[in-house]
C-alpha positions as CSV (number, residue, x, y, z in Angstrom):
1,X,29.5,-78.4,-2.5
2,X,29.8,-74.9,-1.0
3,X,30.8,-73.4,-4.3
4,X,27.9,-74.9,-5.8
5,X,25.3,-73.3,-3.3
6,X,27.1,-70.0,-3.5
7,X,26.8,-69.9,-7.3
8,X,23.2,-70.9,-6.9
9,X,22.5,-68.0,-4.4
10,X,24.5,-65.5,-6.9
11,X,22.5,-66.7,-9.8
12,X,18.9,-66.8,-8.1
13,X,19.0,-63.7,-5.8
14,X,18.9,-61.1,-8.5
15,X,15.8,-63.1,-10.1
16,X,14.0,-63.1,-6.8
17,X,14.9,-59.4,-6.3
18,X,13.3,-58.8,-9.7
19,X,10.1,-60.7,-8.9
20,X,9.9,-58.7,-5.5
21,X,10.3,-55.2,-7.4
22,X,7.7,-56.4,-10.1
23,X,5.2,-57.6,-7.7
24,X,5.5,-55.3,-4.4
25,X,2.0,-56.7,-3.4
26,X,3.9,-59.9,-2.6
27,X,6.9,-58.6,-1.1
28,X,5.5,-56.0,1.4
29,X,3.6,-56.9,4.4
30,X,1.3,-54.5,6.2
31,X,0.8,-54.2,9.8
32,X,-2.1,-52.5,11.5
33,X,-0.9,-50.3,14.6
34,X,-3.4,-48.6,17.1
35,X,-2.0,-44.9,17.8
36,X,-4.7,-44.0,19.8
37,X,-6.6,-46.4,21.9
38,X,-10.2,-46.3,23.2
39,X,-11.1,-49.9,23.6
40,X,-10.1,-51.5,26.9
41,X,-10.7,-47.9,28.6
42,X,-12.5,-47.5,32.0
43,X,-15.0,-44.6,31.2
44,X,-12.3,-42.1,32.8
45,X,-10.0,-41.8,30.2
46,X,-10.9,-40.0,27.4
47,X,-11.9,-41.7,24.2
48,X,-10.5,-40.7,20.7
49,X,-12.1,-39.7,17.3
50,X,-11.6,-37.9,14.0
51,X,-8.2,-39.0,12.4
52,X,-6.2,-37.1,10.0
53,X,-2.9,-37.8,8.6
54,X,-0.2,-35.8,6.5
55,X,3.2,-36.4,5.0
56,X,5.8,-33.5,5.4
57,X,8.4,-32.6,3.0
58,X,11.1,-34.4,4.8
59,X,9.0,-37.7,4.7
60,X,7.8,-37.6,8.4
61,X,4.0,-38.8,8.7
62,X,1.9,-36.8,11.4
63,X,-1.1,-38.5,12.5
64,X,-3.8,-36.3,14.6
65,X,-6.8,-37.1,16.3
66,X,-9.2,-35.5,18.8
67,X,-9.0,-36.5,22.4
68,X,-12.7,-36.3,23.7
69,X,-12.1,-35.5,27.3
70,X,-15.9,-34.5,27.5
71,X,-16.6,-37.8,25.7
72,X,-17.9,-36.3,22.5
73,X,-17.8,-33.6,20.0
74,X,-16.7,-29.9,20.5
75,X,-19.5,-28.1,22.1
76,X,-20.1,-30.4,24.9
77,X,-16.8,-29.6,26.9
78,X,-13.2,-30.2,26.6
79,X,-11.6,-31.8,23.6
80,X,-7.8,-31.8,22.9
81,X,-6.0,-32.3,19.8
82,X,-3.1,-34.7,19.8
83,X,-0.6,-36.1,17.3
84,X,2.1,-38.9,16.9
85,X,4.8,-38.7,14.4
86,X,6.8,-41.4,12.3
87,X,10.0,-40.9,10.7
88,X,10.6,-44.4,9.4
89,X,7.7,-44.6,7.1
90,X,5.3,-45.9,9.9
91,X,7.6,-48.8,11.0
92,X,7.7,-47.1,14.4
93,X,5.7,-44.1,16.2
94,X,6.9,-41.3,18.7
95,X,4.9,-40.7,21.9
96,X,1.8,-38.6,22.1
97,X,2.4,-35.1,21.5
98,X,-0.3,-32.4,22.8
99,X,-0.9,-30.0,19.8
100,X,-3.8,-27.9,21.4
101,X,-5.6,-28.5,25.0
102,X,-9.1,-27.3,25.6
103,X,-10.0,-25.6,28.8
104,X,-13.5,-27.2,29.0
105,X,-15.0,-23.8,30.1
106,X,-18.6,-23.4,29.2
107,X,-21.1,-20.8,29.7
108,X,-24.9,-19.9,29.0
109,X,-23.5,-16.3,27.5
110,X,-20.0,-16.6,26.3
111,X,-18.4,-18.6,23.6
112,X,-14.9,-19.1,25.0
113,X,-12.7,-19.7,22.2
114,X,-10.4,-22.2,24.2
115,X,-13.1,-24.5,25.6
116,X,-12.2,-27.4,22.8
117,X,-10.1,-28.2,20.0
118,X,-11.2,-30.7,17.6
119,X,-12.0,-32.3,14.2
120,X,-8.4,-31.6,13.4
121,X,-7.8,-31.0,9.4
122,X,-4.0,-31.0,8.6
123,X,-1.7,-29.8,5.9
124,X,2.2,-30.0,5.5
125,X,3.9,-27.6,3.3
126,X,5.7,-29.1,0.4
127,X,8.6,-26.9,0.6
128,X,9.3,-26.1,4.1
129,X,8.8,-27.3,7.7
130,X,5.4,-25.5,8.1
131,X,2.3,-27.4,9.2
132,X,-1.2,-26.1,9.4
133,X,-4.1,-27.4,11.5
134,X,-7.6,-26.0,11.2
135,X,-9.7,-27.0,14.2
136,X,-13.2,-26.8,15.5
137,X,-13.1,-24.3,18.7
138,X,-15.4,-23.0,21.2
139,X,-18.4,-24.2,23.1
140,X,-21.1,-24.3,20.4
141,X,-22.6,-27.3,18.6
142,X,-22.8,-27.1,14.8
143,X,-26.3,-28.4,14.4
144,X,-27.8,-26.6,17.3
145,X,-30.4,-23.7,16.5
146,X,-28.6,-21.4,18.9
147,X,-25.4,-21.7,16.9
148,X,-25.6,-18.7,14.7
149,X,-23.6,-16.1,13.1
150,X,-23.8,-14.1,16.2
151,X,-22.9,-17.2,18.4
152,X,-20.9,-19.3,15.8
153,X,-18.9,-22.4,15.7
154,X,-15.6,-20.9,16.2
155,X,-12.5,-21.9,14.1
156,X,-8.9,-22.2,15.1
157,X,-5.7,-22.3,13.1
158,X,-2.8,-24.2,14.8
159,X,0.7,-24.0,13.5
160,X,4.0,-25.7,13.6
161,X,7.3,-24.1,12.3
162,X,9.6,-27.3,13.0
163,X,7.9,-30.1,11.2
164,X,5.5,-30.9,14.0
165,X,8.0,-31.0,17.0
166,X,6.3,-28.2,18.5
167,X,2.9,-26.3,18.2
168,X,2.0,-22.5,18.7
169,X,-1.1,-21.4,20.7
170,X,-4.2,-21.6,18.5
171,X,-5.4,-18.5,16.8
172,X,-9.1,-17.5,16.3
173,X,-9.8,-17.1,12.7
174,X,-13.5,-17.5,12.9
175,X,-14.5,-14.0,11.8
176,X,-12.0,-13.8,9.0
177,X,-13.8,-17.1,7.4
178,X,-17.3,-16.2,8.2
179,X,-17.1,-12.8,6.6
180,X,-15.9,-13.9,3.1
181,X,-19.8,-15.1,2.7
182,X,-21.7,-12.0,4.3
183,X,-22.4,-10.4,1.3
184,X,-23.4,-13.5,-0.7
185,X,-24.8,-16.6,0.9
186,X,-24.0,-15.9,4.5
187,X,-23.3,-18.9,6.8
188,X,-24.8,-19.3,10.4
189,X,-22.5,-22.2,11.6
190,X,-19.2,-23.8,10.0
191,X,-16.2,-25.8,10.3
192,X,-13.4,-27.1,8.0
193,X,-14.0,-31.0,7.2
194,X,-11.5,-33.0,9.1
195,X,-8.7,-35.0,7.9
196,X,-6.2,-33.8,5.0
197,X,-6.4,-30.2,3.8
198,X,-4.8,-30.6,0.3
199,X,-1.9,-28.4,-1.2
200,X,-1.8,-27.9,-5.2
201,X,1.0,-29.7,-6.9
202,X,0.5,-27.0,-9.7
203,X,-0.6,-23.5,-8.5
204,X,1.8,-21.5,-6.8
205,X,2.1,-17.7,-5.8
206,X,4.9,-16.3,-4.3
207,X,6.5,-18.6,-1.4
208,X,3.7,-21.3,-1.3
209,X,1.7,-23.5,-3.3
210,X,-1.9,-23.0,-2.8
211,X,-3.9,-24.9,-0.1
212,X,-7.8,-25.6,0.0
213,X,-10.2,-26.4,2.7
214,X,-13.7,-27.6,2.6
215,X,-16.4,-26.3,4.8
216,X,-19.2,-27.9,6.4
217,X,-21.7,-25.1,6.6
218,X,-25.2,-24.1,7.1
219,X,-27.3,-23.1,5.6
220,X,-26.5,-23.8,1.9
221,X,-24.4,-26.7,2.5
222,X,-20.5,-27.0,1.7
223,X,-18.2,-23.9,0.7
224,X,-14.5,-24.3,-0.3
225,X,-11.9,-21.7,0.5
226,X,-8.3,-21.3,-0.7
227,X,-5.2,-19.7,0.6
228,X,-2.0,-18.6,-1.1
229,X,-0.1,-17.6,2.1
230,X,-0.6,-21.1,3.9
231,X,-3.5,-20.0,5.8
232,X,-2.7,-16.7,6.8
233,X,-5.7,-15.2,4.6
234,X,-8.3,-17.0,2.8
235,X,-10.6,-16.6,-0.3
236,X,-14.0,-18.1,-1.2
237,X,-13.5,-20.3,-4.1
238,X,-16.2,-19.3,-6.7
239,X,-17.0,-16.1,-4.6
240,X,-19.0,-15.3,-1.8
241,X,-22.5,-16.7,-3.4
242,X,-21.0,-20.1,-4.4
243,X,-22.8,-23.0,-3.4
244,X,-21.0,-26.3,-4.7
245,X,-23.1,-28.8,-2.8
246,X,-26.4,-27.5,-1.1
247,X,-27.1,-30.9,0.5
248,X,-23.4,-31.7,1.3
249,X,-22.4,-32.5,4.8
250,X,-18.6,-33.1,6.0
251,X,-16.6,-32.6,3.0
252,X,-12.9,-33.0,1.7
253,X,-11.5,-31.7,-1.6
254,X,-8.7,-32.8,-3.9
255,X,-6.9,-31.4,-7.0
256,X,-7.7,-33.1,-10.4
257,X,-4.8,-33.7,-13.0
258,X,-5.4,-30.3,-14.7
259,X,-5.5,-28.2,-11.6
260,X,-9.5,-28.3,-11.1
261,X,-10.8,-28.7,-7.6
262,X,-12.8,-31.7,-6.7
263,X,-15.3,-31.6,-3.7
264,X,-16.1,-34.7,-2.1
265,X,-18.8,-34.5,0.6
266,X,-20.5,-36.8,2.9
267,X,-24.1,-38.1,2.3
268,X,-25.9,-41.3,2.9
269,X,-25.2,-44.3,0.6
270,X,-22.3,-42.7,-1.2
271,X,-20.5,-39.3,-1.9
272,X,-21.6,-36.0,-3.3
273,X,-19.0,-34.7,-5.9
274,X,-18.8,-31.4,-7.6
275,X,-15.8,-29.8,-9.7
276,X,-14.6,-26.3,-9.9
277,X,-13.0,-25.5,-13.2
278,X,-10.6,-22.6,-13.5
279,X,-10.8,-19.7,-16.1
280,X,-7.9,-18.1,-14.5
281,X,-6.2,-20.4,-11.9
282,X,-3.7,-17.6,-10.7
283,X,-6.4,-15.2,-9.6
284,X,-8.8,-17.9,-8.5
285,X,-11.4,-17.2,-11.2
286,X,-13.8,-20.1,-12.4
287,X,-17.1,-21.8,-11.7
288,X,-18.4,-24.7,-10.0
289,X,-20.5,-27.4,-11.9
290,X,-23.5,-29.3,-10.6
291,X,-23.4,-31.6,-7.6
292,X,-23.8,-35.4,-8.5
293,X,-24.5,-38.3,-6.0
294,X,-22.0,-41.1,-6.6
295,X,-22.9,-44.7,-5.5
296,X,-19.7,-46.2,-7.0
297,X,-21.3,-48.1,-9.8
298,X,-18.7,-50.5,-11.3
299,X,-16.7,-51.0,-8.1
300,X,-18.6,-54.3,-7.4
301,X,-19.4,-53.3,-4.1
302,X,-22.5,-51.1,-3.0
303,X,-22.5,-48.5,-0.2
304,X,-24.8,-48.9,2.6
305,X,-27.2,-46.3,4.0
306,X,-24.6,-45.2,6.5
307,X,-23.5,-41.3,6.3
308,X,-19.9,-41.0,7.1
309,X,-16.8,-39.0,6.1
310,X,-14.0,-40.3,4.2
311,X,-10.8,-39.1,2.3
312,X,-10.1,-38.5,-1.3
313,X,-6.5,-38.7,-3.0
314,X,-5.5,-38.7,-6.6
315,X,-2.4,-40.2,-7.6
316,X,-0.3,-40.6,-10.7
317,X,0.0,-44.3,-11.8
318,X,0.9,-46.6,-14.3
319,X,-1.9,-48.9,-15.4
320,X,-0.1,-52.4,-15.4
321,X,-2.0,-54.1,-18.3
322,X,-0.8,-51.9,-20.8
323,X,1.9,-49.6,-19.1
324,X,-0.4,-46.5,-19.9
325,X,0.3,-43.5,-17.4
326,X,-3.0,-42.3,-15.9
327,X,-4.2,-41.0,-12.8
328,X,-6.1,-43.0,-10.1
329,X,-8.7,-41.7,-7.6
330,X,-8.7,-43.4,-4.1
331,X,-11.9,-42.5,-1.9
332,X,-12.2,-44.2,1.4
333,X,-15.7,-44.9,3.0
334,X,-17.5,-47.5,5.0
335,X,-19.7,-49.8,3.0
336,X,-22.0,-51.2,5.8
337,X,-25.5,-49.9,6.5
338,X,-24.2,-48.9,9.7
339,X,-20.7,-47.5,10.3
340,X,-18.8,-50.4,9.4
341,X,-16.5,-52.2,6.7
342,X,-14.0,-49.2,5.9
343,X,-12.4,-49.7,2.6
344,X,-10.9,-47.8,-0.3
345,X,-13.0,-47.4,-3.7
346,X,-10.9,-46.5,-6.7
347,X,-11.3,-45.1,-10.3
348,X,-9.0,-44.6,-13.3
349,X,-8.9,-41.1,-14.8
350,X,-7.5,-42.3,-18.2
351,X,-8.2,-38.7,-20.0
352,X,-9.8,-35.5,-19.3
353,X,-13.0,-36.5,-20.4
354,X,-13.1,-38.7,-17.2
355,X,-13.4,-35.5,-15.1
356,X,-15.0,-32.9,-17.5
357,X,-18.1,-32.9,-15.1
358,X,-19.1,-34.5,-11.8
359,X,-21.4,-36.6,-13.5
360,X,-18.6,-38.1,-15.6
361,X,-16.4,-38.4,-12.5
362,X,-19.2,-40.4,-10.6
363,X,-19.6,-43.1,-13.2
364,X,-17.3,-46.3,-13.7
365,X,-15.4,-47.0,-10.8
366,X,-12.8,-49.8,-11.1
367,X,-12.6,-51.6,-7.9
368,X,-12.7,-51.6,-3.9
369,X,-10.3,-52.7,-1.3
370,X,-11.5,-53.6,2.0
371,X,-9.6,-52.6,5.1
372,X,-12.1,-53.3,8.2
373,X,-14.6,-56.1,8.4
374,X,-16.0,-54.7,11.8
375,X,-17.4,-51.3,13.2
376,X,-15.3,-48.5,11.6
377,X,-16.0,-45.1,10.5
378,X,-13.9,-41.9,9.6
379,X,-10.7,-42.2,7.9
380,X,-7.8,-40.1,6.2
381,X,-5.1,-41.1,3.7
382,X,-1.9,-39.6,2.0
383,X,0.9,-40.8,-0.1
384,X,4.0,-41.5,2.0
385,X,7.8,-41.1,1.2
386,X,8.2,-44.9,0.5
387,X,5.6,-45.0,-2.1
388,X,2.9,-46.6,0.0
389,X,-0.6,-45.1,1.0
390,X,-0.6,-44.4,4.7
391,X,-4.2,-44.9,5.8
392,X,-5.4,-43.8,9.3
393,X,-8.9,-44.7,10.5
394,X,-11.4,-45.6,13.2
395,X,-12.2,-49.0,14.1
396,X,-13.8,-50.7,17.0
397,X,-16.4,-48.4,18.5
398,X,-16.5,-48.4,22.4
399,X,-19.0,-46.8,24.5
400,X,-19.0,-45.9,28.2
401,X,-22.7,-44.7,28.9
402,X,-24.2,-41.2,29.0
403,X,-23.1,-37.9,30.5
404,X,-25.3,-34.8,31.2
405,X,-25.0,-32.0,28.7
406,X,-23.1,-29.1,29.8
407,X,-24.4,-25.3,30.3
408,X,-23.2,-23.6,27.1
409,X,-24.0,-21.1,24.4
410,X,-26.0,-23.8,22.4
411,X,-27.4,-25.6,25.6
412,X,-28.5,-22.8,27.8
413,X,-30.3,-25.1,30.1
414,X,-27.8,-28.1,30.0
415,X,-30.8,-30.4,29.2
416,X,-30.3,-33.8,27.9
417,X,-27.3,-36.2,27.6
418,X,-24.6,-37.1,25.3
419,X,-22.7,-40.4,24.6
420,X,-19.2,-41.0,26.0
421,X,-17.5,-42.9,23.4
422,X,-15.0,-43.4,20.5
423,X,-12.9,-45.3,18.2
424,X,-9.3,-46.9,18.2
425,X,-7.4,-44.7,15.7
426,X,-5.4,-47.1,13.7
427,X,-2.9,-46.9,11.1
428,X,-1.9,-49.1,8.4
429,X,0.0,-48.5,5.0
430,X,-0.5,-50.3,1.5
431,X,1.1,-50.4,-1.8
432,X,-1.1,-49.3,-4.8
433,X,-0.5,-53.0,-5.8
434,X,-2.2,-54.3,-2.6
435,X,-5.1,-51.8,-2.9
436,X,-5.9,-52.6,-6.6
437,X,-4.8,-56.1,-6.6
438,X,-1.6,-55.4,-8.9
439,X,-3.6,-53.4,-11.7
440,X,-1.7,-50.1,-10.9
441,X,1.7,-49.2,-9.8
442,X,2.6,-45.7,-8.6
443,X,4.3,-43.4,-11.2
444,X,6.6,-40.8,-9.4
């Protein structure tokens, strides 16, 4: 009898293994983990917001967030950037590491650089241990009329040279970025859209592959900047007069299969998309098309009236119905009328015509995968070393009342109050089969 069961196990196990490989959605469980917790707080401990995620060349996952010591956005007092890392594809996470700590100093006359560091936008170099975070700094508020070119949102660059184990002191790069537009369409206030700064898979000059960051700016909406030396210097994509999304709010960008640049910008009821097509990629020459609002027609789910930032990621995949090799766009976003029901829209890029224009790109979405069924807002995603999509997002809004506005260069009288609130920042990883109900598999 023992020999019978041994023979049975030997004969059946390979079949079960093959079935698991062919249907990874059935064989991989996902587990939501709270990396930074706000719910259950006491109104004294800082809440958290604004998640970002990046995967390093070694496969380490770095999850970053804003620790809102003042209870809300930079400009109202102290905000810190913190991170946690995982070296086993998200199964376990290290303790909280402090990336940059704000001083909380405010003044009616001086915009202190070190008051706050928040809204982290992160990129990990694909060939080295270098990591860059771009952050909002200072004590001004983006939308306030007293925040001007002479009293701007400050911008910080924060670096790690050891794969996120330690972080250098933040460097003020405000003037270098603002001056890119002074002779074209000047900006009064700007910051880099939080989440994932993307690095080209195609364009490389000297040591580094090119990186791109999208700016939320006023007036004139979004701008996109790029760097060929991993953020030491920057250039304006499309030139100093380019206005790729005049109505755009908080943005992200991503690389299309041919090396063109996709801008994805926050707007109510969907996203604004635009595409920059290169005429000379090496020298950054080309032009922007026209911005188009996308409402994700074809996905089977409508987007509510909420205006919230999300992440865009393009992956090489195999369409399982015919084994055709194509690309797939993932766009995360809440779908409720309020900030709720975060999920992932997806769309095939079957050939170049699908992204020949922003209008083409905005049509014909293939489906939607719901991640959260409750209050949920900002999100970030990246491809992990194990082939799963790491998803880091805000869920469970928790408020602790009001606090008085500080005396700052945006609020010289300190009049009014702001909310003291935040979200749990939650990590989860999915296979493409789980996200797309088995329609697509990752093509490495």
